[in-house]
All heavy atoms as a GROMACS GRO file, in nm:
protein
  655
    1MET      N    1   8.960   6.598   6.328
    1MET     CA    2   9.052   6.592   6.440
    1MET      C    3   9.080   6.734   6.489
    1MET      O    4   9.106   6.823   6.411
    1MET     CB    5   9.182   6.525   6.397
    1MET     CG    6   9.277   6.506   6.512
    1MET     SD    7   9.438   6.445   6.464
    1MET     CE    8   9.416   6.273   6.483
    2GLN      N    9   9.074   6.750   6.618
    2GLN     CA   10   9.093   6.881   6.679
    2GLN      C   11   9.242   6.905   6.704
    2GLN      O   12   9.313   6.816   6.748
    2GLN     CB   13   9.017   6.889   6.809
    2GLN     CG   14   9.011   7.026   6.867
    2GLN     CD   15   8.922   7.028   6.991
    2GLN    OE1   16   8.885   6.924   7.042
    2GLN    NE2   17   8.890   7.146   7.037
    3ALA      N   18   9.288   7.026   6.674
    3ALA     CA   19   9.428   7.061   6.694
    3ALA      C   20   9.457   7.077   6.843
    3ALA      O   21   9.378   7.137   6.917
    3ALA     CB   22   9.463   7.189   6.620
    4LEU      N   23   9.567   7.024   6.885
    4LEU     CA   24   9.610   7.037   7.024
    4LEU      C   25   9.679   7.171   7.045
    4LEU      O   26   9.749   7.220   6.957
    4LEU     CB   27   9.706   6.925   7.062
    4LEU     CG   28   9.648   6.785   7.062
    4LEU    CD1   29   9.760   6.684   7.091
    4LEU    CD2   30   9.540   6.772   7.167
    5ALA      N   31   9.660   7.227   7.162
    5ALA     CA   32   9.730   7.351   7.198
    5ALA      C   33   9.878   7.319   7.216
    5ALA      O   34   9.914   7.220   7.280
    5ALA     CB   35   9.674   7.411   7.325
    6GLN      N   36   9.962   7.400   7.158
    6GLN     CA   37  10.105   7.379   7.169
    6GLN      C   38  10.154   7.421   7.307
    6GLN      O   39  10.115   7.527   7.357
    6GLN     CB   40  10.179   7.461   7.062
    6GLN     CG   41  10.150   7.416   6.921
    6GLN     CD   42  10.205   7.276   6.895
    6GLN    OE1   43  10.315   7.243   6.934
    6GLN    NE2   44  10.125   7.194   6.829
    7PRO      N   45  10.234   7.338   7.370
    7PRO     CA   46  10.288   7.378   7.501
    7PRO      C   47  10.380   7.499   7.486
    7PRO      O   48  10.453   7.511   7.387
    7PRO     CB   49  10.366   7.256   7.548
    7PRO     CG   50  10.382   7.169   7.429
    7PRO     CD   51  10.280   7.209   7.328
    8ARG      N   52  10.373   7.587   7.581
    8ARG     CA   53  10.456   7.708   7.579
    8ARG      C   54  10.581   7.683   7.661
    8ARG      O   55  10.574   7.637   7.775
    8ARG     CB   56  10.378   7.825   7.638
    8ARG     CG   57  10.456   7.955   7.630
    8ARG     CD   58  10.371   8.070   7.681
    8ARG     NE   59  10.454   8.188   7.690
    8ARG     CZ   60  10.518   8.226   7.800
    8ARG    NH1   61  10.508   8.158   7.910
    8ARG    NH2   62  10.592   8.335   7.799
    9ARG      N   63  10.694   7.712   7.603
    9ARG     CA   64  10.821   7.698   7.673
    9ARG      C   65  10.842   7.819   7.761
    9ARG      O   66  10.836   7.933   7.716
    9ARG     CB   67  10.936   7.686   7.573
    9ARG     CG   68  11.071   7.676   7.640
    9ARG     CD   69  11.179   7.657   7.542
    9ARG     NE   70  11.170   7.519   7.497
    9ARG     CZ   71  11.254   7.464   7.411
    9ARG    NH1   72  11.348   7.535   7.358
    9ARG    NH2   73  11.241   7.340   7.376
   10VAL      N   74  10.867   7.794   7.887
   10VAL     CA   75  10.894   7.903   7.981
   10VAL      C   76  11.046   7.917   7.991
   10VAL      O   77  11.116   7.822   8.028
   10VAL     CB   78  10.834   7.873   8.120
   10VAL    CG1   79  10.864   7.985   8.216
   10VAL    CG2   80  10.684   7.851   8.108
   11LEU      N   81  11.095   8.033   7.956
   11LEU     CA   82  11.238   8.056   7.956
   11LEU      C   83  11.289   8.076   8.098
   11LEU      O   84  11.218   8.130   8.184
   11LEU     CB   85  11.272   8.179   7.872
   11LEU     CG   86  11.234   8.171   7.724
   11LEU    CD1   87  11.265   8.302   7.656
   11LEU    CD2   88  11.307   8.057   7.656
   12LEU      N   89  11.411   8.033   8.122
   12LEU     CA   90  11.471   8.047   8.254
   12LEU      C   91  11.482   8.194   8.293
   12LEU      O   92  11.459   8.230   8.409
   12LEU     CB   93  11.608   7.980   8.256
   12LEU     CG   94  11.681   7.976   8.390
   12LEU    CD1   95  11.595   7.907   8.496
   12LEU    CD2   96  11.814   7.905   8.376
   13ALA      N   97  11.512   8.280   8.198
   13ALA     CA   98  11.523   8.424   8.227
   13ALA      C   99  11.389   8.479   8.276
   13ALA      O  100  11.386   8.565   8.365
   13ALA     CB  101  11.572   8.500   8.104
   14ASP      N  102  11.277   8.430   8.220
   14ASP     CA  103  11.145   8.473   8.267
   14ASP      C  104  11.120   8.426   8.410
   14ASP      O  105  11.064   8.498   8.491
   14ASP     CB  106  11.036   8.420   8.174
   14ASP     CG  107  11.036   8.487   8.039
   14ASP    OD1  108  11.082   8.603   8.029
   14ASP    OD2  109  10.991   8.423   7.942
   15GLN      N  110  11.163   8.304   8.441
   15GLN     CA  111  11.148   8.252   8.576
   15GLN      C  112  11.231   8.333   8.676
   15GLN      O  113  11.186   8.363   8.786
   15GLN     CB  114  11.188   8.105   8.582
   15GLN     CG  115  11.096   8.014   8.504
   15GLN     CD  116  11.145   7.871   8.503
   15GLN    OE1  117  11.221   7.830   8.590
   15GLN    NE2  118  11.101   7.795   8.404
   16VAL      N  119  11.353   8.369   8.635
   16VAL     CA  120  11.439   8.450   8.721
   16VAL      C  121  11.378   8.588   8.741
   16VAL      O  122  11.378   8.640   8.853
   16VAL     CB  123  11.582   8.458   8.662
   16VAL    CG1  124  11.666   8.561   8.735
   16VAL    CG2  125  11.649   8.321   8.667
   17ALA      N  126  11.324   8.647   8.635
   17ALA     CA  127  11.259   8.778   8.648
   17ALA      C  128  11.142   8.771   8.745
   17ALA      O  129  11.124   8.860   8.828
   17ALA     CB  130  11.214   8.828   8.511
   18GLN      N  131  11.064   8.664   8.738
   18GLN     CA  132  10.952   8.646   8.831
   18GLN      C  133  11.002   8.631   8.974
   18GLN      O  134  10.941   8.686   9.068
   18GLN     CB  135  10.868   8.525   8.792
   18GLN     CG  136  10.782   8.548   8.670
   18GLN     CD  137  10.703   8.423   8.633
   18GLN    OE1  138  10.735   8.312   8.674
   18GLN    NE2  139  10.599   8.443   8.554
   19ALA      N  140  11.111   8.559   8.993
   19ALA     CA  141  11.167   8.541   9.127
   19ALA      C  142  11.214   8.675   9.184
   19ALA      O  143  11.189   8.706   9.301
   19ALA     CB  144  11.282   8.441   9.123
   20ILE      N  145  11.279   8.755   9.100
   20ILE     CA  146  11.326   8.887   9.145
   20ILE      C  147  11.207   8.976   9.179
   20ILE      O  148  11.206   9.045   9.281
   20ILE     CB  149  11.417   8.952   9.039
   20ILE    CG1  150  11.548   8.871   9.027
   20ILE    CG2  151  11.446   9.097   9.073
   20ILE    CD1  152  11.635   8.912   8.910
   21GLU      N  153  11.103   8.974   9.094
   21GLU     CA  154  10.983   9.053   9.122
   21GLU      C  155  10.918   9.009   9.253
   21GLU      O  156  10.866   9.093   9.328
   21GLU     CB  157  10.883   9.041   9.007
   21GLU     CG  158  10.917   9.127   8.889
   21GLU     CD  159  10.811   9.125   8.782
   21GLU    OE1  160  10.777   9.016   8.734
   21GLU    OE2  161  10.762   9.235   8.748
   22GLY      N  162  10.921   8.881   9.280
   22GLY     CA  163  10.866   8.830   9.406
   22GLY      C  164  10.942   8.884   9.526
   22GLY      O  165  10.882   8.921   9.627
   23GLU      N  166  11.073   8.890   9.515
   23GLU     CA  167  11.154   8.944   9.624
   23GLU      C  168  11.130   9.094   9.643
   23GLU      O  169  11.128   9.143   9.755
   23GLU     CB  170  11.302   8.918   9.598
   23GLU     CG  171  11.340   8.771   9.598
   23GLU     CD  172  11.315   8.704   9.732
   23GLU    OE1  173  11.359   8.757   9.835
   23GLU    OE2  174  11.250   8.598   9.732
   24ILE      N  175  11.110   9.164   9.532
   24ILE     CA  176  11.079   9.307   9.540
   24ILE      C  177  10.943   9.326   9.606
   24ILE      O  178  10.927   9.412   9.693
   24ILE     CB  179  11.083   9.372   9.400
   24ILE    CG1  180  11.226   9.374   9.345
   24ILE    CG2  181  11.026   9.514   9.404
   24ILE    CD1  182  11.237   9.415   9.199
   25ALA      N  183  10.844   9.247   9.566
   25ALA     CA  184  10.710   9.257   9.622
   25ALA      C  185  10.710   9.225   9.772
   25ALA      O  186  10.635   9.286   9.849
   25ALA     CB  187  10.614   9.164   9.549
   26ALA      N  188  10.795   9.132   9.813
   26ALA     CA  189  10.806   9.096   9.954
   26ALA      C  190  10.890   9.198  10.031
   26ALA      O  191  10.908   9.184  10.152
   26ALA     CB  192  10.867   8.957   9.968
   27GLN      N  193  10.943   9.297   9.962
   27GLN     CA  194  11.024   9.405  10.016
   27GLN      C  195  11.152   9.354  10.083
   27GLN      O  196  11.200   9.413  10.180
   27GLN     CB  197  10.943   9.491  10.112
   27GLN     CG  198  10.833   9.566  10.042
   27GLN     CD  199  10.764   9.665  10.132
   27GLN    OE1  200  10.784   9.668  10.252
   27GLN    NE2  201  10.681   9.749  10.072
   28ARG      N  202  11.208   9.248  10.030
   28ARG     CA  203  11.338   9.203  10.078
   28ARG      C  204  11.449   9.292  10.022
   28ARG      O  205  11.553   9.308  10.083
   28ARG     CB  206  11.359   9.057  10.041
   28ARG     CG  207  11.270   8.965  10.120
   28ARG     CD  208  11.304   8.819  10.101
   28ARG     NE  209  11.213   8.737  10.175
   28ARG     CZ  210  11.103   8.683  10.125
   28ARG    NH1  211  11.072   8.704   9.998
   28ARG    NH2  212  11.024   8.610  10.199
   29TRP      N  213  11.423   9.344   9.902
   29TRP     CA  214  11.513   9.441   9.841
   29TRP      C  215  11.432   9.568   9.821
   29TRP      O  216  11.330   9.568   9.755
   29TRP     CB  217  11.567   9.390   9.708
   29TRP     CG  218  11.642   9.261   9.721
   29TRP    CD1  219  11.728   9.226   9.820
   29TRP    CD2  220  11.638   9.150   9.631
   29TRP    NE1  221  11.778   9.100   9.797
   29TRP    CE2  222  11.725   9.051   9.682
   29TRP    CE3  223  11.572   9.125   9.513
   29TRP    CZ2  224  11.745   8.929   9.619
   29TRP    CZ3  225  11.591   9.003   9.450
   29TRP    CH2  226  11.678   8.908   9.503
   30ARG      N  227  11.477   9.680   9.877
   30ARG     CA  228  11.394   9.800   9.877
   30ARG      C  229  11.436   9.906   9.776
   30ARG      O  230  11.354   9.956   9.702
   30ARG     CB  231  11.391   9.860  10.017
   30ARG     CG  232  11.326   9.767  10.115
   30ARG     CD  233  11.331   9.822  10.255
   30ARG     NE  234  11.286   9.722  10.350
   30ARG     CZ  235  11.165   9.719  10.401
   30ARG    NH1  236  11.076   9.808  10.365
   30ARG    NH2  237  11.132   9.625  10.486
   31GLU      N  238  11.562   9.943   9.772
   31GLU     CA  239  11.605  10.049   9.681
   31GLU      C  240  11.691   9.996   9.567
   31GLU      O  241  11.680  10.042   9.454
   31GLU     CB  242  11.683  10.156   9.757
   31GLU     CG  243  11.596  10.238   9.851
   31GLU     CD  244  11.675  10.349   9.917
   31GLU    OE1  245  11.756  10.413   9.846
   31GLU    OE2  246  11.657  10.369  10.038
   32TRP      N  247  11.780   9.905   9.598
   32TRP     CA  248  11.875   9.852   9.500
   32TRP      C  249  11.868   9.700   9.500
   32TRP      O  250  11.851   9.638   9.604
   32TRP     CB  251  12.018   9.893   9.533
   32TRP     CG  252  12.041  10.040   9.522
   32TRP    CD1  253  12.025  10.134   9.620
   32TRP    CD2  254  12.081  10.110   9.406
   32TRP    NE1  255  12.054  10.258   9.572
   32TRP    CE2  256  12.089  10.247   9.441
   32TRP    CE3  257  12.112  10.073   9.276
   32TRP    CZ2  258  12.126  10.346   9.349
   32TRP    CZ3  259  12.149  10.170   9.186
   32TRP    CH2  260  12.156  10.305   9.222
   33LEU      N  261  11.886   9.643   9.381
   33LEU     CA  262  11.900   9.498   9.373
   33LEU      C  263  12.043   9.459   9.408
   33LEU      O  264  12.135   9.540   9.393
   33LEU     CB  265  11.871   9.450   9.230
   33LEU     CG  266  11.727   9.459   9.183
   33LEU    CD1  267  11.717   9.411   9.039
   33LEU    CD2  268  11.636   9.379   9.272
   34PRO      N  269  12.064   9.336   9.453
   34PRO     CA  270  12.201   9.290   9.471
   34PRO      C  271  12.274   9.291   9.337
   34PRO      O  272  12.212   9.298   9.231
   34PRO     CB  273  12.183   9.146   9.522
   34PRO     CG  274  12.044   9.140   9.575
   34PRO     CD  275  11.965   9.238   9.494
   35SER      N  276  12.405   9.281   9.342
   35SER     CA  277  12.485   9.281   9.219
   35SER      C  278  12.451   9.160   9.133
   35SER      O  279  12.392   9.062   9.180
   35SER     CB  280  12.634   9.278   9.255
   35SER     OG  281  12.667   9.152   9.312
   36GLU      N  282  12.489   9.167   9.006
   36GLU     CA  283  12.464   9.055   8.914
   36GLU      C  284  12.529   8.927   8.967
   36GLU      O  285  12.469   8.820   8.961
   36GLU     CB  286  12.519   9.086   8.775
   36GLU     CG  287  12.439   9.190   8.700
   36GLU     CD  288  12.499   9.222   8.565
   36GLU    OE1  289  12.606   9.168   8.530
   36GLU    OE2  290  12.437   9.301   8.491
   37ARG      N  291  12.649   8.939   9.017
   37ARG     CA  292  12.718   8.820   9.069
   37ARG      C  293  12.647   8.763   9.191
   37ARG      O  294  12.638   8.642   9.208
   37ARG     CB  295  12.863   8.852   9.100
   37ARG     CG  296  12.945   8.868   8.974
   37ARG     CD  297  13.090   8.886   9.005
   37ARG     NE  298  13.161   8.905   8.877
   37ARG     CZ  299  13.283   8.949   8.868
   37ARG    NH1  300  13.352   8.980   8.976
   37ARG    NH2  301  13.340   8.963   8.750
   38SER      N  302  12.597   8.851   9.278
   38SER     CA  303  12.523   8.804   9.395
   38SER      C  304  12.394   8.734   9.351
   38SER      O  305  12.359   8.628   9.404
   38SER     CB  306  12.489   8.920   9.488
   38SER     OG  307  12.606   8.974   9.542
   39LEU      N  308  12.322   8.794   9.256
   39LEU     CA  309  12.201   8.731   9.205
   39LEU      C  310  12.232   8.596   9.141
   39LEU      O  311  12.155   8.500   9.156
   39LEU     CB  312  12.131   8.823   9.105
   39LEU     CG  313  12.064   8.947   9.163
   39LEU    CD1  314  12.019   9.039   9.052
   39LEU    CD2  315  11.946   8.908   9.251
   40GLN      N  316  12.344   8.590   9.073
   40GLN     CA  317  12.387   8.465   9.010
   40GLN      C  318  12.404   8.356   9.116
   40GLN      O  319  12.357   8.243   9.099
   40GLN     CB  320  12.518   8.488   8.936
   40GLN     CG  321  12.578   8.367   8.873
   40GLN     CD  322  12.716   8.396   8.814
   40GLN    OE1  323  12.758   8.511   8.806
   40GLN    NE2  324  12.785   8.293   8.772
   41ARG      N  325  12.468   8.390   9.226
   41ARG     CA  326  12.489   8.292   9.334
   41ARG      C  327  12.358   8.259   9.406
   41ARG      O  328  12.330   8.143   9.436
   41ARG     CB  329  12.592   8.344   9.433
   41ARG     CG  330  12.734   8.335   9.382
   41ARG     CD  331  12.835   8.361   9.492
   41ARG     NE  332  12.821   8.495   9.552
   41ARG     CZ  333  12.883   8.604   9.508
   41ARG    NH1  334  12.966   8.596   9.406
   41ARG    NH2  335  12.865   8.720   9.567
   42ILE      N  336  12.277   8.360   9.433
   42ILE     CA  337  12.151   8.340   9.506
   42ILE      C  338  12.057   8.249   9.427
   42ILE      O  339  11.997   8.157   9.483
   42ILE     CB  340  12.082   8.476   9.534
   42ILE    CG1  341  12.163   8.557   9.634
   42ILE    CG2  342  11.939   8.456   9.583
   42ILE    CD1  343  12.120   8.703   9.644
   43LEU      N  344  12.047   8.274   9.297
   43LEU     CA  345  11.951   8.202   9.213
   43LEU      C  346  12.010   8.080   9.144
   43LEU      O  347  11.938   8.005   9.079
   43LEU     CB  348  11.891   8.297   9.110
   43LEU     CG  349  11.814   8.416   9.170
   43LEU    CD1  350  11.786   8.520   9.064
   43LEU    CD2  351  11.686   8.367   9.234
   44ASN      N  352  12.141   8.063   9.155
   44ASN     CA  353  12.210   7.947   9.097
   44ASN      C  354  12.187   7.937   8.945
   44ASN      O  355  12.147   7.832   8.894
   44ASN     CB  356  12.169   7.818   9.168
   44ASN     CG  357  12.266   7.706   9.138
   44ASN    OD1  358  12.383   7.730   9.111
   44ASN    ND2  359  12.217   7.584   9.145
   45VAL      N  360  12.207   8.050   8.877
   45VAL     CA  361  12.196   8.056   8.732
   45VAL      C  362  12.317   8.130   8.676
   45VAL      O  363  12.394   8.190   8.751
   45VAL     CB  364  12.066   8.128   8.686
   45VAL    CG1  365  11.944   8.047   8.727
   45VAL    CG2  366  12.057   8.268   8.740
   46SER      N  367  12.332   8.127   8.546
   46SER     CA  368  12.446   8.195   8.484
   46SER      C  369  12.426   8.346   8.485
   46SER      O  370  12.314   8.397   8.500
   46SER     CB  371  12.463   8.147   8.339
   46SER     OG  372  12.359   8.199   8.258
   47ARG      N  373  12.535   8.417   8.467
   47ARG     CA  374  12.529   8.563   8.466
   47ARG      C  375  12.450   8.612   8.344
   47ARG      O  376  12.380   8.712   8.351
   47ARG     CB  377  12.671   8.619   8.465
   47ARG     CG  378  12.677   8.763   8.507
   47ARG     CD  379  12.815   8.799   8.552
   47ARG     NE  380  12.821   8.938   8.589
   47ARG     CZ  381  12.934   9.004   8.603
   47ARG    NH1  382  13.047   8.942   8.586
   47ARG    NH2  383  12.933   9.131   8.637
   48GLN      N  384  12.460   8.541   8.233
   48GLN     CA  385  12.384   8.578   8.113
   48GLN      C  386  12.234   8.568   8.139
   48GLN      O  387  12.156   8.653   8.093
   48GLN     CB  388  12.422   8.489   7.994
   48GLN     CG  389  12.562   8.512   7.943
   48GLN     CD  390  12.667   8.436   8.023
   48GLN    OE1  391  12.636   8.358   8.113
   48GLN    NE2  392  12.794   8.460   7.992
   49THR      N  393  12.193   8.468   8.215
   49THR     CA  394  12.051   8.453   8.249
   49THR      C  395  12.006   8.567   8.339
   49THR      O  396  11.897   8.623   8.321
   49THR     CB  397  12.026   8.317   8.317
   49THR    OG1  398  12.067   8.213   8.227
   49THR    CG2  399  11.880   8.299   8.352
   50VAL      N  400  12.089   8.604   8.436
   50VAL     CA  401  12.057   8.716   8.524
   50VAL      C  402  12.044   8.844   8.442
   50VAL      O  403  11.949   8.920   8.460
   50VAL     CB  404  12.164   8.733   8.635
   50VAL    CG1  405  12.146   8.864   8.710
   50VAL    CG2  406  12.160   8.615   8.731
   51ARG      N  407  12.136   8.866   8.350
   51ARG     CA  408  12.131   8.988   8.268
   51ARG      C  409  12.006   8.990   8.181
   51ARG      O  410  11.943   9.095   8.164
   51ARG     CB  411  12.256   8.999   8.182
   51ARG     CG  412  12.376   9.040   8.261
   51ARG     CD  413  12.498   9.056   8.175
   51ARG     NE  414  12.609   9.103   8.258
   51ARG     CZ  415  12.731   9.120   8.214
   51ARG    NH1  416  12.760   9.094   8.088
   51ARG    NH2  417  12.825   9.163   8.295
   52ALA      N  418  11.968   8.876   8.126
   52ALA     CA  419  11.846   8.869   8.044
   52ALA      C  420  11.723   8.899   8.129
   52ALA      O  421  11.632   8.971   8.086
   52ALA     CB  422  11.834   8.732   7.978
   53ALA      N  423  11.719   8.846   8.251
   53ALA     CA  424  11.607   8.872   8.341
   53ALA      C  425  11.601   9.020   8.379
   53ALA      O  426  11.493   9.080   8.381
   53ALA     CB  427  11.620   8.786   8.466
   54LEU      N  428  11.715   9.079   8.407
   54LEU     CA  429  11.719   9.221   8.443
   54LEU      C  430  11.677   9.309   8.326
   54LEU      O  431  11.611   9.411   8.344
   54LEU     CB  432  11.858   9.259   8.493
   54LEU     CG  433  11.897   9.197   8.628
   54LEU    CD1  434  12.043   9.225   8.659
   54LEU    CD2  435  11.807   9.246   8.740
   55ALA      N  436  11.712   9.268   8.205
   55ALA     CA  437  11.670   9.342   8.086
   55ALA      C  438  11.517   9.338   8.072
   55ALA      O  439  11.454   9.438   8.036
   55ALA     CB  440  11.737   9.285   7.961
   56ARG      N  441  11.458   9.223   8.102
   56ARG     CA  442  11.313   9.212   8.098
   56ARG      C  443  11.248   9.304   8.202
   56ARG      O  444  11.148   9.371   8.174
   56ARG     CB  445  11.269   9.068   8.122
   56ARG     CG  446  11.291   8.977   8.003
   56ARG     CD  447  11.268   8.831   8.041
   56ARG     NE  448  11.267   8.740   7.928
   56ARG     CZ  449  11.374   8.704   7.858
   56ARG    NH1  450  11.492   8.754   7.887
   56ARG    NH2  451  11.364   8.619   7.758
   57LEU      N  452  11.306   9.306   8.322
   57LEU     CA  453  11.252   9.392   8.427
   57LEU      C  454  11.267   9.539   8.393
   57LEU      O  455  11.180   9.621   8.424
   57LEU     CB  456  11.320   9.360   8.561
   57LEU     CG  457  11.289   9.222   8.619
   57LEU    CD1  458  11.373   9.199   8.744
   57LEU    CD2  459  11.141   9.209   8.650
   58GLU      N  460  11.376   9.573   8.327
   58GLU     CA  461  11.398   9.712   8.286
   58GLU      C  462  11.296   9.751   8.180
   58GLU      O  463  11.240   9.861   8.183
   58GLU     CB  464  11.540   9.731   8.235
   58GLU     CG  465  11.574   9.874   8.207
   58GLU     CD  466  11.720   9.893   8.165
   58GLU    OE1  467  11.786   9.795   8.130
   58GLU    OE2  468  11.764  10.009   8.169
   59THR      N  469  11.268   9.661   8.087
   59THR     CA  470  11.168   9.688   7.983
   59THR      C  471  11.030   9.708   8.044
   59THR      O  472  10.953   9.792   7.997
   59THR     CB  473  11.165   9.570   7.883
   59THR    OG1  474  11.294   9.556   7.825
   59THR    CG2  475  11.063   9.593   7.774
   60ARG      N  476  10.999   9.634   8.149
   60ARG     CA  477  10.870   9.646   8.216
   60ARG      C  478  10.861   9.767   8.308
   60ARG      O  479  10.755   9.795   8.364
   60ARG     CB  480  10.843   9.521   8.300
   60ARG     CG  481  10.825   9.396   8.220
   60ARG     CD  482  10.799   9.280   8.311
   60ARG     NE  483  10.827   9.154   8.244
   60ARG     CZ  484  10.853   9.042   8.307
   60ARG    NH1  485  10.854   9.037   8.439
   60ARG    NH2  486  10.879   8.933   8.239
   61GLY      N  487  10.972   9.836   8.329
   61GLY     CA  488  10.972   9.953   8.415
   61GLY      C  489  10.981   9.920   8.563
   61GLY      O  490  10.945  10.002   8.647
   62ARG      N  491  11.028   9.802   8.596
   62ARG     CA  492  11.042   9.761   8.737
   62ARG      C  493  11.174   9.809   8.797
   62ARG      O  494  11.181   9.836   8.916
   62ARG     CB  495  11.033   9.609   8.749
   62ARG     CG  496  10.906   9.547   8.699
   62ARG     CD  497  10.792   9.571   8.789
   62ARG     NE  498  10.820   9.513   8.919
   62ARG     CZ  499  10.735   9.509   9.019
   62ARG    NH1  500  10.615   9.557   9.002
   62ARG    NH2  501  10.767   9.457   9.134
   63VAL      N  502  11.278   9.813   8.715
   63VAL     CA  503  11.410   9.858   8.761
   63VAL      C  504  11.470   9.950   8.657
   63VAL      O  505  11.426   9.954   8.542
   63VAL     CB  506  11.506   9.738   8.785
   63VAL    CG1  507  11.454   9.645   8.893
   63VAL    CG2  508  11.534   9.662   8.658
   64LYS      N  509  11.570  10.026   8.701
   64LYS     CA  510  11.642  10.114   8.610
   64LYS      C  511  11.791  10.094   8.633
   64LYS      O  512  11.836  10.092   8.748
   64LYS     CB  513  11.605  10.259   8.634
   64LYS     CG  514  11.676  10.353   8.541
   64LYS     CD  515  11.638  10.496   8.564
   64LYS     CE  516  11.716  10.579   8.465
   64LYS     NZ  517  11.694  10.720   8.482
   65VAL      N  518  11.865  10.078   8.525
   65VAL     CA  519  12.009  10.058   8.539
   65VAL      C  520  12.075  10.193   8.565
   65VAL      O  521  12.042  10.294   8.504
   65VAL     CB  522  12.069   9.988   8.415
   65VAL    CG1  523  12.059  10.075   8.291
   65VAL    CG2  524  12.212   9.948   8.439
   66ASP      N  525  12.164  10.194   8.662
   66ASP     CA  526  12.243  10.312   8.695
   66ASP      C  527  12.389  10.271   8.671
   66ASP      O  528  12.444  10.195   8.752
   66ASP     CB  529  12.220  10.353   8.840
   66ASP     CG  530  12.277  10.488   8.874
   66ASP    OD1  531  12.341  10.550   8.787
   66ASP    OD2  532  12.258  10.532   8.988
   67PRO      N  533  12.449  10.317   8.561
   67PRO     CA  534  12.584  10.270   8.528
   67PRO      C  535  12.682  10.283   8.644
   67PRO      O  536  12.682  10.383   8.716
   67PRO     CB  537  12.625  10.360   8.412
   67PRO     CG  538  12.496  10.403   8.351
   67PRO     CD  539  12.399  10.414   8.467
   68TYR      N  540  12.758  10.179   8.663
   68TYR     CA  541  12.862  10.167   8.766
   68TYR      C  542  12.805  10.156   8.909
   68TYR      O  543  12.881  10.148   9.004
   68TYR     CB  544  12.962  10.283   8.759
   68TYR     CG  545  13.028  10.293   8.625
   68TYR    CD1  546  12.995  10.395   8.538
   68TYR    CD2  547  13.121  10.198   8.584
   68TYR    CE1  548  13.054  10.404   8.413
   68TYR    CE2  549  13.182  10.207   8.460
   68TYR     CZ  550  13.147  10.310   8.375
   68TYR     OH  551  13.205  10.317   8.251
   69ARG      N  552  12.673  10.158   8.925
   69ARG     CA  553  12.615  10.146   9.059
   69ARG      C  554  12.528  10.023   9.072
   69ARG      O  555  12.524   9.963   9.179
   69ARG     CB  556  12.534  10.271   9.093
   69ARG     CG  557  12.625  10.393   9.106
   69ARG     CD  558  12.556  10.509   9.168
   69ARG     NE  559  12.527  10.478   9.307
   69ARG     CZ  560  12.438  10.544   9.378
   69ARG    NH1  561  12.368  10.640   9.324
   69ARG    NH2  562  12.417  10.513   9.504
   70GLY      N  563  12.452   9.990   8.968
   70GLY     CA  564  12.367   9.872   8.974
   70GLY      C  565  12.226   9.900   8.924
   70GLY      O  566  12.204   9.990   8.844
   71TYR      N  567  12.134   9.821   8.975
   71TYR     CA  568  11.994   9.831   8.933
   71TYR      C  569  11.911   9.887   9.047
   71TYR      O  570  11.899   9.828   9.152
   71TYR     CB  571  11.940   9.693   8.892
   71TYR     CG  572  11.997   9.646   8.760
   71TYR    CD1  573  12.118   9.580   8.754
   71TYR    CD2  574  11.930   9.671   8.642
   71TYR    CE1  575  12.170   9.538   8.633
   71TYR    CE2  576  11.981   9.630   8.520
   71TYR     CZ  577  12.100   9.563   8.517
   71TYR     OH  578  12.154   9.523   8.397
   72ARG      N  579  11.851  10.003   9.019
   72ARG     CA  580  11.766  10.070   9.119
   72ARG      C  581  11.623  10.021   9.099
   72ARG      O  582  11.573  10.013   8.987
   72ARG     CB  583  11.771  10.220   9.101
   72ARG     CG  584  11.684  10.296   9.200
   72ARG     CD  585  11.683  10.446   9.175
   72ARG     NE  586  11.815  10.503   9.198
   72ARG     CZ  587  11.858  10.547   9.316
   72ARG    NH1  588  11.782  10.535   9.422
   72ARG    NH2  589  11.977  10.600   9.328
   73ILE      N  590  11.557   9.990   9.210
   73ILE     CA  591  11.417   9.949   9.206
   73ILE      C  592  11.334  10.075   9.197
   73ILE      O  593  11.348  10.166   9.278
   73ILE     CB  594  11.381   9.867   9.332
   73ILE    CG1  595  11.466   9.741   9.337
   73ILE    CG2  596  11.232   9.834   9.333
   73ILE    CD1  597  11.460   9.666   9.468
   74LEU      N  598  11.247  10.081   9.096
   74LEU     CA  599  11.166  10.200   9.076
   74LEU      C  600  11.042  10.194   9.164
   74LEU      O  601  10.977  10.090   9.177
   74LEU     CB  602  11.124  10.211   8.929
   74LEU     CG  603  11.238  10.234   8.831
   74LEU    CD1  604  11.183  10.238   8.689
   74LEU    CD2  605  11.313  10.360   8.862
   75PRO      N  606  11.006  10.306   9.226
   75PRO     CA  607  10.883  10.310   9.305
   75PRO      C  608  10.761  10.297   9.213
   75PRO      O  609  10.770  10.327   9.094
   75PRO     CB  610  10.887  10.446   9.374
   75PRO     CG  611  10.992  10.524   9.307
   75PRO     CD  612  11.081  10.430   9.231
   76PRO      N  613  10.647  10.256   9.264
   76PRO     CA  614  10.530  10.233   9.181
   76PRO      C  615  10.487  10.353   9.098
   76PRO      O  616  10.443  10.336   8.986
   76PRO     CB  617  10.421  10.196   9.282
   76PRO     CG  618  10.494  10.146   9.400
   76PRO     CD  619  10.625  10.219   9.403
   77ARG      N  620  10.500  10.473   9.147
   77ARG     CA  621  10.454  10.590   9.072
   77ARG      C  622  10.537  10.619   8.948
   77ARG      O  623  10.492  10.688   8.858
   77ARG     CB  624  10.449  10.713   9.162
   77ARG     CG  625  10.585  10.764   9.204
   77ARG     CD  626  10.573  10.883   9.299
   77ARG     NE  627  10.696  10.942   9.334
   77ARG     CZ  628  10.788  10.892   9.414
   77ARG    NH1  629  10.767  10.774   9.469
   77ARG    NH2  630  10.899  10.954   9.443
   78GLN      N  631  10.661  10.567   8.939
   78GLN     CA  632  10.746  10.591   8.823
   78GLN      C  633  10.734  10.482   8.719
   78GLN      O  634  10.790  10.493   8.612
   78GLN     CB  635  10.892  10.603   8.865
   78GLN     CG  636  10.923  10.730   8.939
   78GLN     CD  637  11.070  10.744   8.969
   78GLN    OE1  638  11.149  10.656   8.937
   78GLN    NE2  639  11.109  10.854   9.030
   79ARG      N  640  10.662  10.376   8.750
   79ARG     CA  641  10.649  10.266   8.654
   79ARG      C  642  10.554  10.305   8.543
   79ARG      O  643  10.454  10.369   8.565
   79ARG     CB  644  10.598  10.141   8.724
   79ARG     CG  645  10.698  10.086   8.818
   79ARG     CD  646  10.653   9.957   8.877
   79ARG     NE  647  10.745   9.917   8.981
   79ARG     CZ  648  10.710   9.870   9.097
   79ARG    NH1  649  10.584   9.848   9.125
   79ARG    NH2  650  10.799   9.838   9.186
   80ALA      N  651  10.588  10.263   8.423
   80ALA     CA  652  10.504  10.294   8.308
   80ALA      C  653  10.390  10.196   8.294
   80ALA      O  654  10.396  10.084   8.324
   80ALA     CB  655  10.587  10.292   8.181
   0.00000   0.00000   0.00000
């Protein structure tokens, strides 16, 4: 009997990160992302999910957190 491939669970935070990356790629947001609360309302998800997605984007080098200001979108040449 052949083993079946296990389905991969796609986390909501990963989906939100992809949605944010899509908006960045479409240049709807150019220098700064909207606030966490705005993203929460736009994407209809919890603030914890938004924060998890932003942490993923920061790890990938797509955005950089600027304390008390928000998340700055990094230009392509600064991405790792």
